[in-house]
C-alpha positions as CSV (number, residue, x, y, z in Angstrom):
1,M,5.0,13.4,-45.4
2,E,1.4,12.6,-46.2
3,D,2.4,11.9,-49.8
4,L,5.0,9.5,-48.7
5,L,2.4,7.8,-46.4
6,R,0.1,7.3,-49.4
7,E,2.9,6.0,-51.4
8,I,3.7,3.5,-48.7
9,A,0.0,2.7,-48.3
10,F,-0.5,1.8,-52.0
11,C,3.0,0.2,-52.6
12,E,2.4,-3.3,-53.9
13,D,6.1,-4.4,-53.4
14,E,5.9,-5.7,-49.9
15,L,9.8,-5.6,-49.5
16,K,9.8,-2.0,-50.4
17,K,6.9,-1.0,-48.4
18,A,8.6,-2.6,-45.4
19,A,11.7,-0.9,-46.0
20,L,9.9,2.6,-46.4
21,M,8.1,1.9,-43.0
22,E,11.4,1.1,-41.5
23,E,12.9,4.2,-42.7
24,C,10.0,6.4,-41.1
25,A,10.2,4.7,-37.8
26,R,14.0,5.4,-37.7
27,Y,13.2,8.9,-37.3
28,P,10.6,9.6,-34.8
29,D,11.3,13.3,-34.2
30,Q,10.7,14.1,-38.0
31,V,7.6,11.9,-38.5
32,L,5.6,11.9,-35.3
33,E,3.9,15.4,-36.0
34,E,2.5,14.0,-39.3
35,L,1.6,10.7,-37.9
36,L,-0.2,12.4,-34.9
37,A,-2.2,14.6,-37.5
38,V,-3.5,11.6,-39.4
39,L,-4.6,9.9,-36.1
40,E,-6.4,13.3,-35.3
41,A,-7.9,13.5,-38.5
42,G,-9.4,9.9,-38.4
43,D,-8.2,9.0,-41.8
44,A,-8.9,5.4,-41.9
45,S,-7.2,4.8,-45.1
46,L,-3.8,5.9,-43.6
47,G,-4.8,5.1,-40.0
48,L,-3.6,1.6,-40.2
49,L,-0.4,2.2,-41.8
50,V,0.4,4.9,-39.3
51,L,-0.3,2.5,-36.4
52,Q,2.1,0.0,-38.1
53,I,4.7,2.6,-38.0
54,I,4.1,3.7,-34.4
55,Q,4.4,0.0,-33.4
56,K,7.9,0.0,-35.1
57,I,8.9,3.0,-33.1
58,D,10.4,2.3,-29.6
59,Y,8.8,3.4,-26.5
60,P,9.0,6.1,-25.2
61,A,9.8,7.7,-28.4
62,N,6.3,7.0,-29.6
63,A,4.6,8.0,-26.4
64,P,3.0,11.2,-27.8
65,T,0.7,8.9,-29.6
66,L,-0.7,7.1,-26.6
67,P,-3.6,9.2,-26.1
68,Y,-4.7,8.5,-29.8
69,L,-3.9,4.8,-29.4
70,L,-6.3,4.8,-26.2
71,L,-9.0,6.4,-27.9
72,Y,-9.0,4.1,-30.9
73,A,-8.5,1.2,-28.8
74,G,-11.4,2.1,-26.7
75,D,-13.8,2.7,-29.5
76,Q,-15.1,-0.7,-30.7
77,R,-16.9,1.1,-33.7
78,S,-13.7,2.4,-35.2
79,P,-12.0,0.5,-38.0
80,L,-8.7,1.2,-36.1
81,H,-10.0,-0.4,-32.8
82,M,-8.2,-3.7,-33.1
83,P,-5.1,-2.4,-34.7
84,A,-4.7,0.2,-31.9
85,V,-5.4,-2.7,-29.3
86,Q,-2.5,-4.7,-30.9
87,V,-0.1,-1.7,-30.9
88,L,-0.9,-1.1,-27.2
89,A,-0.4,-4.8,-26.4
90,A,2.9,-4.9,-28.5
91,I,4.3,-1.9,-26.4
92,G,3.7,-3.7,-23.2
93,L,3.1,-3.0,-19.3
94,R,5.6,-0.3,-19.1
95,I,3.0,2.2,-20.6
96,L,0.5,1.5,-17.8
97,P,1.8,4.0,-15.2
98,P,1.9,7.0,-17.5
99,L,-1.4,6.0,-19.1
100,V,-3.0,6.2,-15.6
101,E,-1.5,9.4,-14.8
102,M,-3.0,10.7,-18.1
103,A,-6.4,9.3,-17.3
104,R,-6.5,10.8,-13.8
105,E,-6.1,14.3,-15.5
106,D,-8.5,13.8,-18.6
107,E,-11.8,12.5,-18.2
108,D,-11.8,11.4,-22.2
109,I,-8.8,9.5,-21.7
110,D,-10.1,8.0,-18.2
111,D,-13.1,6.5,-20.2
112,A,-11.0,5.2,-23.0
113,L,-8.5,3.8,-20.7
114,D,-11.2,1.6,-19.1
115,E,-12.4,0.4,-22.6
116,A,-8.8,-0.1,-24.0
117,L,-7.5,-2.0,-21.1
118,W,-10.4,-4.5,-21.2
119,A,-9.9,-4.7,-25.0
120,V,-6.2,-5.6,-24.4
121,S,-6.9,-8.1,-22.0
122,A,-9.7,-9.7,-24.0
123,Y,-7.2,-9.9,-26.7
124,A,-4.7,-11.8,-24.8
125,T,-4.7,-15.6,-24.6
126,H,-4.8,-17.4,-21.5
127,E,-1.0,-17.8,-21.6
128,V,-0.4,-14.3,-22.4
129,R,-2.7,-13.4,-19.3
130,Q,-0.9,-15.4,-17.1
131,R,2.4,-14.2,-18.2
132,V,1.1,-10.5,-17.7
133,I,0.2,-11.5,-14.2
134,S,3.6,-12.7,-13.4
135,E,5.2,-9.6,-15.0
136,L,2.9,-7.3,-13.0
137,V,3.8,-9.1,-10.0
138,S,7.5,-8.7,-10.7
139,L,6.8,-4.8,-11.4
140,A,4.8,-4.4,-8.1
141,Q,6.5,-1.1,-7.1
142,D,5.6,0.5,-10.5
143,M,2.3,-1.2,-11.1
144,L,0.2,-0.9,-7.8
145,P,-1.0,2.6,-8.8
146,V,-2.3,1.1,-11.9
147,L,-4.1,-1.9,-10.1
148,I,-5.5,0.6,-7.6
149,Y,-6.7,2.6,-10.6
150,V,-8.3,-0.3,-12.2
151,L,-10.1,-1.4,-8.9
152,Q,-11.4,2.1,-8.3
153,H,-13.1,2.5,-11.7
154,G,-16.1,1.0,-13.3
155,Q,-14.3,-1.6,-15.6
156,K,-15.6,-4.7,-13.7
157,R,-14.3,-7.1,-16.2
158,L,-10.8,-6.4,-15.1
159,W,-11.4,-6.2,-11.3
160,G,-10.7,-10.0,-11.0
161,L,-7.3,-9.7,-12.9
162,A,-6.4,-6.7,-10.8
163,A,-7.4,-8.6,-7.5
164,E,-5.2,-11.8,-8.6
165,V,-2.2,-9.5,-9.0
166,V,-2.5,-7.6,-5.8
167,I,-3.1,-10.9,-4.0
168,A,0.0,-12.4,-5.6
169,V,2.3,-9.4,-4.8
170,G,2.0,-10.5,-1.2
171,Y,2.0,-8.5,2.1
172,P,3.6,-6.1,3.0
173,H,4.4,-5.1,-0.6
174,N,0.8,-4.9,-1.6
175,A,-0.4,-2.9,1.6
176,E,-1.0,0.3,-0.3
177,A,-3.7,-1.6,-2.5
178,L,-5.4,-3.7,0.3
179,P,-7.9,-1.1,1.6
180,V,-9.0,-0.7,-2.0
181,L,-9.2,-4.3,-2.8
182,L,-11.1,-5.0,0.2
183,K,-13.6,-2.3,-0.6
184,R,-14.1,-3.8,-3.9
185,F,-14.8,-7.3,-2.3
186,M,-17.3,-5.7,0.1
187,D,-19.1,-3.6,-2.6
188,D,-19.2,-6.3,-5.3
189,P,-18.7,-9.6,-4.0
190,I,-19.6,-11.1,-7.5
191,F,-16.4,-10.0,-8.9
192,S,-14.7,-12.7,-7.1
193,Y,-15.8,-15.2,-9.7
194,N,-12.5,-16.3,-11.4
195,E,-12.8,-16.3,-15.3
196,D,-9.8,-18.7,-15.5
197,D,-10.6,-21.6,-13.1
198,K,-14.4,-20.9,-13.1
199,T,-14.5,-21.2,-9.2
200,E,-16.8,-19.3,-7.3
201,G,-15.0,-17.6,-4.5
202,A,-11.5,-18.6,-5.6
203,L,-10.3,-15.2,-4.9
204,Y,-11.5,-15.5,-1.4
205,E,-9.4,-18.5,-0.6
206,R,-6.4,-16.9,-2.4
207,L,-6.9,-13.8,-0.2
208,A,-7.1,-15.9,3.0
209,E,-4.1,-17.9,2.1
210,A,-2.1,-14.8,1.2
211,L,-2.9,-12.7,4.2
212,G,-4.0,-14.8,7.0
213,P,-6.1,-13.4,10.0
214,E,-3.3,-11.6,11.6
215,V,-3.1,-9.3,8.5
216,L,-6.6,-9.4,7.3
217,V,-8.6,-8.8,10.5
218,P,-7.0,-5.3,11.3
219,Y,-8.0,-4.1,7.9
220,L,-11.6,-5.4,8.4
221,M,-11.6,-3.6,11.7
222,E,-10.6,-0.5,9.9
223,I,-13.5,-0.8,7.7
224,L,-15.8,-1.4,10.5
225,W,-14.7,1.4,12.8
226,E,-13.7,4.3,10.4
227,Q,-15.9,3.6,7.2
228,W,-19.2,2.4,8.9
229,S,-22.2,4.7,9.0
230,P,-25.9,3.8,9.5
231,E,-26.5,4.8,5.9
232,R,-24.0,2.7,4.3
233,N,-24.3,-0.3,6.7
234,R,-20.8,-1.3,6.0
235,W,-20.8,-3.9,8.8
236,T,-23.3,-5.9,6.8
237,S,-20.8,-6.0,3.9
238,V,-18.0,-7.3,6.4
239,C,-20.6,-9.9,7.6
240,I,-21.3,-11.3,4.3
241,F,-17.4,-11.2,3.4
242,L,-16.7,-13.5,6.3
243,H,-19.5,-15.8,5.7
244,Q,-17.5,-17.1,2.8
245,R,-16.1,-20.7,3.2
246,A,-12.5,-19.4,3.0
247,F,-12.8,-17.6,6.3
248,G,-13.0,-19.6,9.4
249,P,-13.5,-18.6,13.1
250,E,-10.2,-17.0,13.3
251,Y,-11.5,-14.2,11.1
252,S,-14.8,-13.8,12.4
253,V,-14.5,-14.2,16.1
254,P,-12.2,-11.1,16.4
255,C,-14.7,-9.1,14.4
256,G,-17.7,-10.1,16.6
257,P,-17.9,-7.6,19.4
258,A,-17.4,-4.5,16.9
259,I,-20.1,-5.7,14.6
260,T,-22.6,-6.4,17.2
261,F,-22.0,-3.0,18.7
262,L,-22.6,-1.4,15.4
263,F,-25.8,-3.4,14.9
264,S,-26.9,-2.2,18.5
265,Q,-26.5,1.3,17.3
266,L,-29.0,1.0,14.6
267,P,-32.6,2.3,14.8
268,Q,-35.2,-0.3,15.4
269,R,-36.5,-0.3,11.8
270,S,-32.9,-0.9,10.6
271,Q,-32.4,-3.8,13.1
272,E,-35.5,-5.6,11.8
273,L,-34.4,-5.2,8.3
274,W,-30.7,-6.1,8.9
275,G,-31.1,-8.6,12.0
276,H,-30.8,-11.9,9.8
277,V,-27.4,-10.7,8.5
278,L,-26.3,-10.2,12.3
279,L,-27.6,-13.7,13.2
280,R,-26.1,-15.4,10.4
281,F,-22.8,-14.0,11.4
282,L,-23.3,-15.0,15.1
283,E,-24.5,-18.4,14.5
284,K,-21.1,-18.8,12.4
285,I,-19.3,-18.2,15.6
286,G,-21.7,-19.8,17.9
287,P,-21.5,-20.0,21.6
288,D,-18.3,-18.0,21.7
289,C,-20.2,-14.8,21.1
290,A,-22.3,-15.0,24.2
291,S,-20.1,-12.7,26.5
292,Y,-20.8,-9.8,24.3
293,A,-23.9,-10.7,22.1
294,L,-26.2,-11.8,24.9
295,P,-27.7,-8.2,25.6
296,T,-28.2,-7.6,22.0
297,L,-29.8,-10.9,21.3
298,L,-32.2,-10.5,24.2
299,D,-33.2,-7.1,22.9
300,L,-34.1,-8.7,19.7
301,V,-36.4,-11.3,21.3
302,R,-37.8,-8.4,23.6
303,K,-38.7,-6.3,20.6
304,D,-40.6,-8.7,18.6
305,G,-40.6,-12.4,19.9
306,T,-42.6,-13.7,16.9
307,S,-40.3,-12.6,14.0
308,D,-38.0,-15.0,12.3
309,V,-35.0,-12.9,13.6
310,A,-36.3,-13.1,17.1
311,Q,-36.8,-16.8,16.9
312,R,-33.3,-17.3,15.5
313,A,-31.8,-15.2,18.4
314,H,-33.9,-17.3,20.7
315,R,-32.4,-20.5,19.4
316,L,-28.8,-19.1,19.6
317,I,-29.3,-17.8,23.1
318,A,-30.5,-21.5,24.1
319,S,-27.0,-22.9,22.9
320,F,-25.3,-20.7,25.4
321,D,-23.4,-22.1,28.3
322,E,-25.8,-22.0,31.3
323,Q,-23.0,-20.3,33.4
324,V,-23.1,-17.4,31.0
325,L,-26.9,-17.4,31.0
326,A,-27.2,-17.5,34.9
327,P,-26.8,-13.9,35.6
328,Y,-29.6,-13.3,33.2
329,A,-32.1,-15.5,34.8
330,Q,-34.8,-13.1,35.7
331,V,-34.6,-11.6,32.2
332,L,-34.7,-14.9,30.5
333,A,-37.7,-15.9,32.4
334,A,-39.6,-12.7,31.5
335,L,-39.0,-13.3,27.9
336,Q,-39.9,-17.0,28.4
337,I,-36.5,-18.2,27.3
338,G,-35.8,-21.5,29.4
339,L,-32.3,-22.2,30.8
């Protein structure tokens, strides 16, 4: 078989060469073992030809070659890097679910898949990228595990694309992926920069439009209540998330009591460190936060009335309705906060 491959590789008659390649591709069961041996040996002189034959073999008959395609596509130093990328792109989206399953079981494939996915994405034109998004949305049931995998891994350059697709799938079909997507928003807000329309925060706007407060707020409350710990300060991420222009008071107001409560549980040093985050969040809500935030704000003023955080708390308290402040008249007087 190796002799045949070399004959094809050095054949100067293009028609004969194409016919021989088609003949090899017609009998995958008989040739795959030899093709895999060439890829494993890393023979660049025959590797390009082998990749061309693999591309002519229909999927899933060429599935055994996928690990090698990944490794070459993920290695930019290899002369077979771009040909492998082109083969993966030609096979199409249907290979993604099995690739993710392989990556979960093999660390080397996991690393290669990250690089290969990015390489294939970069190879695609804008028009192809938009078509891929549409195809991923139409195949949502099969592709959600793939999107979750991308969002959970370190290939930051693909997070925006995965987020676009998850959002476009729509609720409730994307429910499985929403906790992972929101965690990515919380941990890496910069990834919301959209490469296609160059708009900072475009994904925030799409998320708000697609979900609305009735869907999004319960997920945010779950993040606050179940994932919060003093060490991780998850509540600060929610505050920063909700400070985006895409999210109005209908998102912030329901989260206000929980966020204020979690802040109140912090030790004093942490309150001094993160107080500005709470104040910015409560300032966005305005006087509507008075019924639950007043004791916490008064405590900030009491602990250090000269700090910037305390002064901001002072000003926010002064904006509250007098009827809300009236029961605290003695406390306000002691803290030199006038009604």
